[in-house]
C-alpha positions in Angstrom: 14.1 -36.6 -42.5 13.7 -32.8 -43.2 13.1 -30.3 -40.4 9.9 -28.3 -40.0 7.5 -31.1 -40.3 3.9 -31.0 -38.9 3.0 -33.5 -36.1 -0.5 -34.1 -35.1 -0.9 -34.3 -31.3 -3.6 -36.1 -29.3 -4.5 -35.1 -25.8 -6.6 -35.9 -22.8 -6.9 -34.8 -19.2 -5.3 -36.8 -16.4 -5.5 -36.5 -12.6 -2.4 -34.3 -12.6 -2.6 -32.3 -15.8 -2.7 -33.4 -19.5 -1.3 -36.3 -21.5 0.1 -35.5 -25.0 1.1 -37.9 -27.7 1.9 -38.0 -31.5 -1.1 -39.5 -33.2 1.1 -41.2 -35.8 3.6 -42.3 -33.2 1.8 -42.8 -29.9 4.9 -44.0 -28.0 6.2 -40.5 -28.2 4.3 -38.8 -25.4 4.6 -36.4 -22.5 2.7 -35.3 -19.4 2.3 -31.5 -19.0 0.6 -29.2 -16.5 -1.0 -26.9 -19.1 -2.4 -27.0 -22.7 -1.2 -23.5 -23.3 0.9 -23.4 -26.4 4.0 -23.3 -26.7 4.5 -24.4 -23.1 2.6 -27.6 -23.7 4.4 -28.7 -26.8 7.9 -27.9 -25.5 7.8 -31.3 -23.7 7.6 -33.0 -27.1 10.5 -31.1 -28.7 13.3 -33.2 -27.3 11.8 -36.6 -28.1 10.8 -35.5 -31.6 14.3 -34.1 -32.3 15.9 -37.3 -30.9 13.6 -39.7 -32.8 13.3 -37.9 -36.2 16.2 -35.4 -36.2 13.7 -32.6 -36.5 14.8 -29.6 -34.5 12.0 -27.3 -35.8 8.8 -29.3 -35.5 5.3 -27.8 -35.7 2.6 -29.3 -33.5 -1.2 -29.2 -34.1 -3.7 -30.5 -31.6 -6.5 -32.9 -32.7 -9.1 -32.2 -31.6 -8.3 -28.5 -31.2 -7.8 -27.4 -27.6 -10.4 -24.9 -26.2 -9.4 -21.3 -27.0 -7.6 -19.3 -24.4 -9.5 -16.6 -22.4 -7.5 -13.9 -24.1 -8.7 -15.0 -27.5 -12.4 -14.4 -26.7 -12.8 -10.9 -28.3 -11.3 -12.2 -31.6 -13.0 -15.6 -32.3 -16.7 -14.7 -32.6 -16.6 -15.3 -36.4 -15.1 -18.7 -35.9 -12.5 -18.4 -38.7 -9.3 -20.4 -39.1 -6.1 -20.6 -41.1 -4.9 -23.7 -43.0 -1.3 -23.4 -42.1 1.2 -25.2 -44.3 4.7 -25.7 -43.1 6.1 -28.0 -45.8 8.4 -26.7 -48.5 7.7 -26.4 -52.2 10.9 -26.3 -54.3 10.5 -23.6 -57.0 13.0 -23.1 -59.8 14.2 -19.8 -61.2 14.2 -16.4 -59.6 11.4 -14.7 -57.6 11.4 -11.9 -60.3 10.2 -14.5 -62.8 6.9 -14.7 -61.0 6.2 -11.1 -60.0 5.9 -7.7 -61.8 8.2 -5.9 -59.3 11.7 -6.2 -58.1 13.5 -7.5 -55.0 14.3 -4.9 -52.4 18.0 -4.7 -51.8 17.6 -4.1 -48.1 15.0 -6.7 -46.9 15.1 -9.0 -49.9 11.3 -9.1 -50.2 9.7 -9.0 -53.6 7.6 -6.0 -54.6 4.8 -5.9 -57.1 2.0 -8.4 -57.9 1.9 -12.0 -59.0 2.2 -12.3 -62.8 0.8 -14.9 -65.1 3.8 -17.2 -65.2 3.3 -20.8 -63.9 5.5 -21.9 -61.0 8.2 -24.3 -62.1 9.1 -27.1 -59.7 12.8 -28.0 -59.3 11.8 -31.1 -57.3 8.6 -32.5 -55.8 7.1 -30.7 -52.8 7.6 -32.0 -49.3 3.9 -32.2 -48.5 0.4 -32.0 -49.9 0.2 -28.3 -48.9 3.2 -26.0 -48.9 3.9 -22.3 -48.4 7.6 -22.2 -48.0 10.4 -22.3 -50.6 14.0 -21.2 -50.9 12.9 -17.9 -52.4 11.5 -15.2 -50.1 7.9 -15.4 -51.1 5.1 -17.6 -50.0 2.7 -19.0 -52.6 0.3 -21.7 -51.5 1.2 -24.9 -53.4 -1.0 -28.0 -53.2 -0.9 -31.5 -54.7 -3.8 -33.0 -56.6 -4.5 -35.1 -53.5 -5.3 -32.0 -51.5 -7.2 -30.3 -54.3 -9.5 -33.3 -54.4 -10.5 -32.6 -50.8 -11.9 -29.2 -51.8 -15.7 -28.7 -52.3 -17.0 -27.1 -55.5 -17.6 -23.8 -53.7 -14.0 -23.9 -52.3 -12.6 -24.5 -55.8 -14.7 -21.6 -57.2 -13.1 -19.3 -54.6 -9.6 -19.8 -55.9 -7.6 -20.1 -59.1 -5.9 -23.5 -59.4 -2.9 -22.7 -61.6 -1.0 -25.8 -62.7 2.7 -25.8 -61.9 5.3 -27.1 -64.3 6.2 -30.4 -62.7 9.7 -31.6 -62.1 10.9 -34.8 -63.9 10.6 -36.8 -60.7 7.0 -35.6 -59.8 4.4 -38.3 -59.5 1.4 -36.1 -58.8 0.1 -32.9 -60.4 0.7 -29.8 -58.3 -1.2 -26.5 -58.3 -0.6 -23.0 -57.1 -3.7 -22.0 -55.1 -4.5 -18.3 -55.7 -7.5 -17.0 -53.7 -9.8 -14.6 -55.5 -10.2 -12.6 -52.3 -7.1 -11.6 -50.2 -7.6 -9.8 -46.9 -4.6 -7.9 -45.3 -3.5 -8.4 -41.8 -4.1 -5.6 -39.2 -2.3 -4.7 -36.0 -4.1 -5.2 -32.7 -4.4 -2.4 -30.1 -2.6 -3.1 -26.9 0.0 -5.7 -28.1 3.4 -4.3 -27.0 5.7 -5.6 -29.8 6.2 -3.0 -32.5 5.7 -3.6 -36.2 8.8 -3.8 -38.4 9.2 -1.7 -41.5 11.8 -1.8 -44.2 13.4 1.6 -44.6 13.9 1.1 -48.3 10.7 -0.4 -49.7 8.3 0.3 -46.9 7.2 -3.4 -46.4 5.7 -3.7 -43.0 5.4 -6.8 -40.8 3.0 -6.9 -37.9 4.1 -9.0 -34.9 0.8 -9.7 -33.2 1.5 -12.0 -30.2 -1.1 -12.2 -27.5 0.2 -13.5 -24.2 -1.0 -17.1 -23.4 -2.3 -17.5 -26.9 -1.2 -19.3 -30.1 -3.0 -16.8 -32.4 -0.6 -14.7 -34.4 -2.7 -13.5 -37.4 -5.6 -11.0 -37.3 -7.8 -9.3 -39.9 -10.4 -6.6 -39.6 -13.8 -7.9 -38.8 -15.3 -5.6 -41.4 -13.1 -7.2 -44.1 -15.3 -10.3 -44.3 -19.0 -10.2 -45.1 -21.6 -12.0 -43.0 -21.4 -14.9 -45.5 -17.8 -16.1 -45.0 -16.2 -17.1 -48.4 -15.6 -20.8 -48.8 -11.8 -20.0 -49.1 -10.0 -16.7 -49.0 -6.4 -15.5 -48.6 -4.8 -13.7 -45.7 -1.7 -11.5 -46.1 -0.7 -10.4 -49.6 0.1 -11.9 -53.0 3.7 -12.2 -51.9 3.0 -14.1 -48.6 -0.3 -15.9 -48.5 -2.2 -18.2 -46.2 -5.5 -19.9 -46.9 -8.4 -19.2 -44.6 -11.9 -20.6 -44.0 -14.0 -21.5 -41.0 -12.0 -23.0 -38.1 -14.1 -26.1 -38.3 -13.4 -26.6 -41.9 -9.7 -25.8 -41.5 -9.4 -28.4 -38.8 -11.3 -31.0 -40.9 -8.9 -30.4 -43.9 -5.8 -30.3 -41.8 -6.7 -33.7 -40.2 -7.1 -35.5 -43.5 -4.3 -38.0 -44.5 -4.1 -36.3 -47.9 -3.2 -32.9 -46.3 0.3 -33.9 -45.3 2.1 -30.8 -44.1 -1.0 -28.9 -43.1 -2.2 -27.7 -39.8 -5.0 -25.5 -38.5 -5.0 -22.5 -36.2 -7.5 -19.8 -35.3 -7.7 -16.6 -37.3 -8.5 -13.5 -35.2 -11.0 -10.9 -36.4 -10.6 -7.5 -34.8 -13.5 -5.1 -34.1 -13.0 -1.5 -35.2 -12.2 -0.3 -31.7 -9.5 -2.8 -31.2 -7.5 -2.1 -34.4 -4.3 -0.1 -33.7 -4.5 2.7 -36.3 -1.3 4.2 -35.1 1.0 1.2 -34.3 4.5 1.5 -33.0 6.8 0.9 -35.9 10.5 0.0 -35.8 12.1 1.0 -39.1 15.1 -1.1 -40.0 17.7 0.4 -42.3 20.6 -2.2 -42.1 20.7 -5.5 -44.1 21.9 -7.4 -41.0 18.6 -6.5 -39.3 16.9 -8.7 -41.8 19.1 -11.7 -41.2 21.9 -10.9 -43.7 25.5 -11.2 -42.7 26.8 -8.3 -40.5 29.7 -6.5 -42.2 33.1 -7.3 -40.7 34.7 -4.5 -38.8 38.2 -3.5 -40.0 41.0 -4.3 -37.6 
């Protein structure tokens, strides 16, 4: 069984804390003192690894747990991300699908998505995927997931058919939102942003203490009428967003295998860090590439 699968977790309160269990495998359960993530789900890591051989599981709570107190300033709009941890296997090179080039330092693609259809090398792992062996993150969905979308949600995205692999049983689409909102840094979060010294690509590491929210956008970036679906990030690395209620509804459906839901933070103008601390990286090994051997 592949690693990185999404496991739906049920929960209820007990006299001493909280009881957690996998909805699809109720015998895998744990008692914990807190629902704060990741502390709560750490108790499930060992049994999931032992039972399924999955050392990198992702857990989503159903129903969602109440937001942490630290989240309060950022959840007034009630937005959520449809996170997708399964892998889509794309053939070719990343430069086949973008107008730019690959940075030799951080290996991220530059430029914008071109008109080429994604070509599958083998069927995707789930109904909704955003990972692949290449270092870019398109949102790829099977026809089962696309069928869950409302007419207004379909109107908000381009559903570009992928070229299917010989073994594929279902049609697969790249989901390209018509509106893409960039992430922003949050004032007061201590970890610096990372910037590639060659291409200038910047990664914000927004991690609120005692919170599982990691993604934030400017409150002013979304109109009063929230789009049925929109993108967060960039054309190189996308996530789908909608209301948190709708994200949870979609993620909980059996035809959304691989999907989860998490809250999307919206940041008021006075909480956006307009001068964030930035750590510039100039060595390939700082981006996970092999460190050069020292001569003896």
